[in-house]
ZAMARGU-4260 file (C-alpha; in steps of 0.2 Angstrom, whole numbers, plus 5000, padded with zeros to 4 digits):
<rodrens>
0) 4914/4962/5430 | 4930/4956/5425 | 4923/4950/5408 | 4912/4965/5406 | 4927/4976/5405
5) 4935/4963/5393 | 4923/4965/5381 | 4923/4983/5381 | 4940/4983/5376 | 4937/4970/5362
10) 4934/4978/5343 | 4915/4978/5337 | 4912/4963/5328 | 4903/4973/5316 | 4905/4989/5303
15) 4894/5002/5298 | 4899/5007/5279 | 4888/5018/5267 | 4883/5008/5251 | 4892/5023/5240
20) 4907/5013/5247 | 4905/4998/5238 | 4908/5007/5221 | 4922/5018/5225 | 4928/5032/5212
25) 4945/5032/5203 | 4957/5045/5204 | 4957/5057/5189 | 4971/5056/5175 | 4973/5073/5170
30) 4984/5079/5156 | 4983/5095/5160 | 4978/5103/5176 | 4970/5119/5167 | 4957/5107/5161
35) 4940/5106/5167 | 4926/5094/5166 | 4914/5102/5153 | 4897/5092/5160 | 4888/5091/5176
40) 4894/5075/5185 | 4878/5063/5189 | 4878/5055/5208 | 4891/5040/5208 | 4901/5045/5191
45) 4916/5051/5192 | 4927/5055/5177 | 4944/5044/5174 | 4954/5052/5159 | 4953/5070/5155
50) 4963/5077/5140 | 4967/5087/5127 | 4961/5084/5109 | 4965/5094/5093 | 4948/5105/5094
55) 4943/5102/5113 | 4944/5093/5129 | 4938/5073/5128 | 4931/5068/5145 | 4930/5047/5150
60) 4920/5045/5165 | 4913/5027/5171 | 4897/5030/5163 | 4899/5039/5148 | 4911/5045/5133
65) 4906/5064/5131 | 4904/5064/5109 | 4903/5085/5105 | 4905/5078/5086 | 4899/5070/5071
70) 4906/5062/5058 | 4897/5062/5043 | 4900/5047/5028 | 4893/5052/5011 | 4892/5042/4996
75) 4903/5053/4985 | 4918/5046/4998 | 4918/5062/5006 | 4920/5062/5024 | 4913/5077/5036
80) 4919/5080/5054 | 4907/5092/5062 | 4913/5097/5080 | 4900/5106/5094 | 4903/5115/5110
85) 4889/5102/5120 | 4884/5085/5117 | 4866/5093/5117 | 4869/5101/5102 | 4879/5087/5093
90) 4863/5074/5098 | 4851/5089/5089 | 4860/5090/5075 | 4864/5072/5072 | 4845/5073/5073
95) 4841/5086/5060 | 4854/5076/5047 | 4848/5058/5051 | 4831/5066/5046 | 4836/5077/5033
100) 4844/5063/5024 | 4831/5049/5025 | 4822/5043/5011 | 4808/5053/5008 | 4789/5047/5005
105) 4786/5056/4988 | 4799/5054/4975 | 4798/5075/4971 | 4803/5075/4989 | 4819/5074/4982
110) 4829/5094/4977 | 4830/5088/4959 | 4811/5093/4958 | 4812/5110/4970 | 4829/5115/4960
115) 4820/5114/4943 | 4804/5122/4949 | 4811/5136/4955 | 4824/5140/4940 | 4808/5140/4929
120) 4799/5153/4939 | 4816/5164/4936 | 4809/5182/4938 | 4808/5182/4958 | 4825/5176/4959
125) 4842/5187/4960 | 4851/5189/4945 | 4867/5181/4952 | 4856/5163/4949 | 4858/5166/4932
130) 4869/5153/4930 | 4858/5141/4935 | 4845/5146/4923 | 4860/5139/4911 | 4855/5119/4918
135) 4837/5121/4914 | 4832/5126/4898 | 4824/5114/4887 | 4839/5107/4877 | 4840/5090/4868
140) 4843/5079/4885 | 4848/5065/4877 | 4860/5064/4864 | 4856/5044/4862 | 4848/5042/4847
145) 4844/5021/4843 | 4843/5024/4825 | 4859/5035/4824 | 4869/5021/4833 | 4862/5008/4823
150) 4866/5016/4807 | 4883/5021/4814 | 4887/5003/4819 | 4880/4998/4801 | 4869/4985/4805
155) 4866/4977/4788 | 4844/4978/4790 | 4839/4978/4773 | 4844/4959/4768 | 4834/4954/4780
160) 4845/4939/4783 | 4857/4945/4797 | 4848/4956/4809 | 4832/4966/4812 | 4825/4979/4825
165) 4813/4972/4838 | 4797/4983/4846 | 4791/4969/4858 | 4796/4979/4873 | 4791/4996/4868
170) 4776/4996/4881 | 4788/4986/4894 | 4777/4972/4893 | 4793/4958/4891 | 4805/4967/4902
175) 4801/4982/4914 | 4820/4987/4914 | 4825/4985/4896 | 4825/4998/4884 | 4811/4999/4872
180) 4821/4995/4855 | 4832/4980/4851 | 4842/4972/4837 | 4843/4951/4835 | 4845/4940/4822
185) 4835/4940/4809 | 4828/4925/4811 | 4823/4927/4831 | 4803/4931/4828 | 4792/4941/4842
190) 4785/4926/4848 | 4801/4917/4851 | 4810/4931/4857 | 4795/4930/4873 | 4800/4914/4875
195) 4818/4917/4878 | 4812/4931/4890 | 4802/4917/4900 | 4820/4905/4904 | 4829/4921/4908
200) 4830/4929/4923 | 4820/4946/4925 | 4814/4941/4907 | 4830/4953/4902 | 4833/4941/4885
205) 4848/4942/4875 | 4848/4959/4866 | 4865/4966/4855 | 4870/4981/4858 | 4888/4984/4847
210) 4894/4979/4833 | 4913/4978/4826 | 4913/4987/4809 | 4929/4978/4805 | 4923/4961/4807
215) 4905/4959/4812 | 4907/4953/4830 | 4895/4958/4842 | 4891/4961/4861 | 4876/4955/4868
220) 4871/4956/4886 | 4858/4947/4895 | 4854/4939/4915 | 4858/4921/4919 | 4845/4908/4913
225) 4834/4900/4925 | 4839/4881/4924 | 4835/4877/4943 | 4839/4862/4953 | 4830/4852/4940
230) 4840/4860/4925 | 4827/4866/4915 | 4832/4870/4894 | 4825/4881/4882 | 4827/4876/4865
235) 4821/4892/4861 | 4835/4902/4871 | 4848/4889/4862 | 4843/4892/4845 | 4845/4910/4848
240) 4860/4909/4854 | 4867/4899/4837 | 4860/4910/4828 | 4870/4925/4833 | 4885/4919/4827
245) 4879/4915/4811 | 4870/4932/4807 | 4889/4940/4811 | 4894/4929/4798 | 4880/4934/4784
250) 4886/4952/4791 | 4904/4953/4790 | 4913/4969/4792 | 4917/4979/4779 | 4936/4978/4778
255) 4948/4962/4774 | 4962/4970/4787 | 4959/4980/4803 | 4963/5000/4794 | 4973/4993/4780
260) 4987/4984/4788 | 4994/4969/4777 | 4999/4953/4781 | 5018/4959/4778 | 5014/4972/4789
265) 5032/4974/4802 | 5021/4981/4817 | 5027/4999/4816 | 5009/5002/4812 | 4996/4995/4823
270) 4978/4996/4824 | 4978/4996/4843 | 4987/5005/4855 | 4998/4991/4863 | 5001/4981/4848
275) 4998/4974/4830 | 4981/4967/4826 | 4979/4962/4808 | 4965/4949/4807 | 4957/4944/4791
280) 4939/4943/4791 | 4933/4925/4792 | 4915/4923/4786 | 4914/4906/4793 | 4904/4902/4808
285) 4914/4906/4825 | 4910/4899/4842 | 4901/4914/4854 | 4908/4918/4870 | 4897/4916/4884
290) 4905/4927/4899 | 4898/4924/4917 | 4904/4935/4928 | 4902/4927/4942 | 4911/4912/4949
295) 4907/4894/4945 | 4903/4890/4962 | 4890/4906/4964 | 4884/4901/4946 | 4880/4885/4953
300) 4874/4890/4968 | 4861/4900/4963 | 4852/4885/4954 | 4845/4884/4971 | 4836/4900/4969
305) 4831/4894/4952 | 4846/4901/4942 | 4863/4895/4935 | 4872/4896/4918 | 4872/4887/4901
310) 4877/4871/4899 | 4889/4865/4887 | 4882/4850/4881 | 4866/4860/4874 | 4875/4875/4870
315) 4888/4867/4856 | 4891/4882/4847 | 4898/4892/4863 | 4912/4893/4876 | 4907/4896/4892
320) 4922/4906/4904 | 4920/4912/4923 | 4928/4930/4927 | 4923/4928/4944 | 4920/4946/4948
325) 4913/4949/4967 | 4895/4952/4970 | 4887/4968/4979 | 4890/4964/4995 | 4909/4963/4993
330) 4911/4978/4985 | 4902/4988/4996 | 4913/4981/5009 | 4926/4984/5000 | 4922/5002/4997
335) 4918/5006/5014 | 4935/4999/5021 | 4942/5011/5007 | 4932/5025/5013 | 4938/5022/5033
340) 4955/5021/5026 | 4956/5038/5018 | 4946/5050/5029 | 4959/5045/5044 | 4975/5056/5045
345) 4988/5059/5034 | 5002/5049/5047 | 4997/5031/5043 | 5013/5021/5046 | 5003/5005/5039
350) 4995/5014/5024 | 5001/5003/5008 | 4994/4986/5019 | 4979/4994/5024 | 4976/4998/5007
355) 4982/4981/5000 | 4967/4974/5014 | 4950/4984/5005 | 4955/4974/4992 | 4947/4989/4980
360) 4962/4988/4968 | 4962/4968/4968 | 4943/4971/4962 | 4944/4985/4952 | 4959/4973/4942
365) 4948/4959/4939 | 4937/4970/4931 | 4947/4977/4916 | 4955/4959/4915 | 4937/4953/4913
370) 4933/4966/4901 | 4951/4962/4890 | 4944/4947/4888 | 4929/4953/4879 | 4941/4964/4869
375) 4952/4952/4864 | 4938/4940/4858 | 4932/4952/4846 | 4944/4963/4841 | 4960/4950/4837
380) 4947/4933/4838 | 4933/4940/4828 | 4921/4930/4841 | 4904/4936/4847 | 4904/4938/4866
385) 4888/4936/4877 | 4889/4945/4895 | 4880/4940/4910 | 4878/4940/4931 | 4863/4934/4938
390) 4852/4950/4933 | 4861/4957/4921 | 4861/4975/4927 | 4875/4978/4939 | 4892/4967/4935
395) 4884/4965/4916 | 4883/4983/4915 | 4902/4987/4921 | 4911/4975/4908 | 4899/4979/4894
400) 4903/4997/4894 | 4919/4996/4898 | 4924/4984/4883 | 4912/4997/4872 | 4926/5011/4878
405) 4941/5000/4874 | 4935/4996/4857 | 4927/5011/4849 | 4936/5028/4850 | 4918/5035/4850
410) 4913/5033/4863 | 4930/5041/4871 | 4923/5059/4863 | 4912/5068/4877 | 4896/5066/4865
415) 4900/5046/4866 | 4904/5044/4882 | 4888/5053/4886 | 4879/5040/4873 | 4886/5024/4884
420) 4881/5030/4899 | 4862/5033/4893 | 4862/5014/4881 | 4869/5005/4895 | 4868/5013/4913
425) 4851/5021/4910 | 4843/5011/4896 | 4848/4995/4901 | 4841/4996/4919 | 4855/4997/4930
430) 4847/5001/4947 | 4852/5018/4953 | 4839/5021/4963 | 4843/5006/4975 | 4862/5007/4972
435) 4863/5025/4976 | 4849/5028/4986 | 4840/5039/4973 | 4821/5035/4974 | 4806/5029/4984
440) 4808/5013/4994 | 4824/5012/4995 | 4827/5010/5012 | 4835/4991/5010 | 4855/4993/5014
445) 4858/4978/5009 | 4854/4984/4991 | 4866/4998/4991 | 4882/4997/4981 | 4895/5008/4973
450) 4895/5000/4957 | 4891/5015/4946 | 4908/5024/4954 | 4917/5008/4952 | 4914/5008/4935
455) 4921/5028/4933 | 4937/5023/4944 | 4939/5011/4932 | 4937/5025/4918 | 4950/5034/4928
460) 4962/5021/4926 | 4960/5019/4908 | 4963/5039/4908 | 4977/5038/4918 | 4988/5026/4905
465) 4980/5034/4890 | 4980/5053/4893 | 4977/5058/4875 | 4966/5045/4871 | 4950/5055/4879
470) 4942/5070/4875 | 4935/5072/4893 | 4948/5076/4907 | 4945/5070/4926 | 4935/5085/4931
475) 4923/5078/4920 | 4922/5061/4928 | 4924/5069/4947 | 4906/5080/4942 | 4897/5064/4934
480) 4903/5055/4950 | 4896/5069/4962 | 4881/5071/4954 | 4876/5054/4954 | 4873/5054/4973
485) 4869/5075/4973 | 4850/5075/4968 | 4852/5090/4960 | 4848/5083/4942 | 4834/5070/4939
490) 4848/5060/4924 | 4850/5045/4940 | 4833/5046/4947 | 4824/5027/4948 | 4829/5012/4942
495) 4823/5011/4924 | 4818/5021/4909 | 4801/5015/4914 | 4800/5021/4931 | 4810/5040/4923
500) 4793/5043/4911 | 4780/5037/4923 | 4789/5050/4934 | 4791/5063/4919 | 4809/5067/4924
505) 4815/5074/4908 | 4798/5087/4911 | 4803/5089/4930 | 4820/5089/4932 | 4837/5095/4924
510) 4850/5083/4917 | 4866/5083/4920 | 4873/5084/4903 | 4869/5102/4902 | 4881/5105/4916
515) 4894/5092/4905 | 4891/5097/4890 | 4908/5098/4875 | 4904/5118/4877 | 4911/5119/4894
520) 4929/5120/4891 | 4933/5115/4910 | 4930/5096/4907 | 4939/5098/4889 | 4955/5086/4889
525) 4967/5098/4880 | 4980/5084/4877 | 4966/5073/4866 | 4971/5069/4849 | 4964/5054/4843
530) 4976/5042/4832 | 4974/5026/4823 | 4985/5021/4834 | 4973/5021/4849 | 4956/5013/4840
535) 4957/5000/4852 | 4965/5001/4870 | 4973/4986/4878 | 4977/4994/4895 | 4988/4985/4908
540) 4974/4977/4921 | 4989/4973/4934 | 4986/4980/4953 | 5006/4989/4951 | 4998/4997/4937
545) 4984/5003/4947 | 4982/5022/4953 | 4972/5029/4967 | 4959/5041/4961 | 4965/5055/4976
550) 4953/5068/4969 | 4940/5057/4973 | 4945/5046/4990 | 4957/5059/4997 | 4949/5075/4993
555) 4938/5081/5007 | 4937/5102/5000 | 4936/5098/4983 | 4928/5111/4972 | 4907/5104/4969
560) 4895/5114/4956 | 4897/5132/4957 | 4896/5147/4944 | 4916/5144/4939 | 4910/5126/4930
565) 4894/5135/4918 | 4905/5150/4916 | 4914/5145/4904 | 4913/5151/4885 | 4898/5143/4875
570) 4909/5146/4860 | 4923/5135/4852 | 4940/5141/4860 | 4956/5135/4856 | 4965/5129/4871
575) 4975/5142/4879 | 4987/5142/4898 | 4974/5152/4904 | 4957/5141/4901 | 4968/5124/4905
580) 4980/5128/4917 | 4993/5120/4910 | 5012/5130/4911 | 5017/5133/4892 | 5034/5127/4885
585) 5046/5128/4870 | 5035/5114/4863 | 5017/5119/4865 | 5014/5126/4846 | 5023/5109/4840
590) 5012/5097/4851 | 4996/5095/4835 | 5010/5098/4821 | 5021/5082/4827 | 5005/5072/4825
595) 5000/5079/4807 | 5019/5076/4803 | 5031/5068/4811 | 5049/5074/4813 | 5061/5064/4804
600) 5071/5055/4817 | 5091/5060/4816 | 5106/5046/4810 | 5116/5039/4823 | 5135/5040/4823
605) 5149/5027/4830 | 5152/5041/4842 | 5136/5039/4851 | 5139/5028/4867 | 5123/5019/4866
610) 5131/5009/4851 | 5144/4994/4857 | 5157/4995/4846 | 5154/4974/4842 | 5136/4978/4833
615) 5142/4993/4827 | 5147/4987/4808 | 5130/4975/4809 | 5120/4993/4813 | 5130/4999/4798
620) 5124/4984/4790 | 5106/4989/4792 | 5107/5006/4788 | 5113/5004/4771 | 5107/5020/4765
625) 5119/5029/4781 | 5131/5020/4780 | 5144/5030/4772 | 5139/5047/4780 | 5142/5038/4798
630) 5160/5030/4792 | 5166/5046/4785 | 5160/5057/4799 | 5167/5044/4812 | 5183/5047/4804
635) 5182/5066/4805 | 5176/5065/4824 | 5190/5053/4829 | 5206/5064/4820 | 5199/5079/4826
640) 5198/5072/4843 | 5213/5059/4845 | 5199/5048/4852 | 5202/5030/4859 | 5190/5018/4852
645) 5192/5006/4864 | 5185/5019/4876 | 5170/5019/4873 | 5156/5013/4884 | 5151/4993/4877
650) 5133/4997/4885 | 5125/5010/4888 | 5104/5015/4888 | 5097/5028/4877 | 5093/5046/4883
655) 5079/5047/4871 | 5068/5033/4882 | 5072/5018/4870 | 5076/5003/4874 | 5096/4997/4871
660) 5102/4992/4853 | 5101/4977/4847 | 5114/4966/4837 | 5103/4970/4820 | 5104/4988/4822
665) 5086/4990/4828 | 5082/5000/4844 | 5071/4988/4856 | 5054/4994/4858 | 5057/5005/4844
670) 5062/5002/4825 | 5074/5005/4814 | 5070/5024/4810 | 5075/5030/4827 | 5095/5024/4820
675) 5092/5042/4810 | 5102/5060/4822 | 5108/5074/4813 | 5125/5080/4814 | 5121/5093/4828
680) 5113/5081/4839 | 5127/5068/4837 | 5143/5084/4842 | 5133/5087/4854 | 5131/5068/4862
685) 5151/5067/4858 | 5155/5084/4868 | 5145/5076/4884 | 5157/5062/4884 | 5176/5061/4890
690) 5187/5047/4886
</rodrens>
């Protein structure tokens, strides 16, 4: 009995617990006691954190993170955030957006076809759609004419010893991604050309696309040779590349000096933007520069897939250079990182370092540098240049188009830029369908890459460095970039000319050039002033010289195509402050006058503090014509004001932006003409200094 009583007093050896107690709920951490959980809880679910966001409430449980917003990352770098009241509504709209942005089964499913059809049936449409009809009028869709370009660049076709036009690809039988007409050396027959096409990737044989009228050097594009691991060679291909410099020597330039500059030119006149060119036309054969846009390792690695690079032993009349440009996968990764950075908030302490990690500017700099290599070879050395990458429709197109833009001022006009895009990007088969998703069967995301956008960014860098060298403005580039992806026009649909012709895009869609025409005053650069000094542009390609294209990457509320873009007068107008949104200054009326008749610069006096005393005698010696006036006026000023010459500052930079005065009396970064200043200006400078 005692034992029974003892066992009753002991605690039970087992305790019954609920299964749910094995998964205890954490205590709620709430930023505000007035907040309520925005969704019903499931069995076992517990909200752990509850707080406010800028637009609503955020709740984090042990089961879910309730999402009430959708971030839409657009192809044109725009990022849109849509907030919803409930998660169900957010999911519904996410499915709708995903379905709407999916690749259509047929090309006619793109909006460009519906837009054009509805504009043709204008009677049922309201009158406010009148601006849309202007985009769909039957106008000349393509400015580019092969015959006009051949005539403009003065190819010698009559002698039949240098160049000829071939129509071998008129039915796209040789190369489906090439245009119909091509310029090749006259000694290359069509049969020879077919053999060369068989040795090049995608059958993209070497084709001459531009000629320097000054020295006869040409620009050629193609794809990589197909050497493979066994190192195959093609005597036909070797002969064709060897014949290009020979054809250049037989059709030399029409000028012995660039723009008539003589050998004894002092450098005050220049045919280029950044320096004197002044090259003799040498009719002897020069080596052709073969620019491989890839790195050497990438070119050799392509031999595993049947590609490769030209062997210097076989192409003895050529010099091979590698540009080390990144491929489309690297560029796509960089662009995604840049877009993610720019879509963030304005308060980012590590903005510059994060921007550097995207390497976007590094890749832009590499493209500009590669284009300058081609420009220097043609413009200063008079050598023909051949450019290719792997397939010849991405990096090759970027370098070719940028080189032509730097060399030829015609392509910097509204008409010429349209011709440039039509030739190098559309006719020579840049894959807009695959790279931008502008077509059917383009679901492979590995083929996506903003190649054309990157090139437009390079053009923007040129526009930023040379604001008076382009007839179009930044708004023109922004609109062109936007409508590359908008599917409003049929210009950038499909991958090549053959696909566009088979789908009759010229008859079933509108052209983007109907919007970006030279009669639309909103896209005209009113600072444009073509001059002899800007025949050839040599921009700075350093990363520190590049600017972020804020109108594209940082502006989510940028204006889209609207009636305002189309409402500009169709007649030619004089630029005014109302049309170009520029503030008028006192020098507004003299902008053009200064270009036609430069105002003589006034002479300098010894009273100018920019002139050191020890250099004054030398400066006077260099300017003998004004020496007597300078000395006499200086004595008058000194006597009148009782100036102590020893107190004049020894080294003060000029206020007009020039460099310091050199020992020979010539202003650094200028010329001796800058020493001429008027009496009034001299007295004004003297009054500004106290001695």
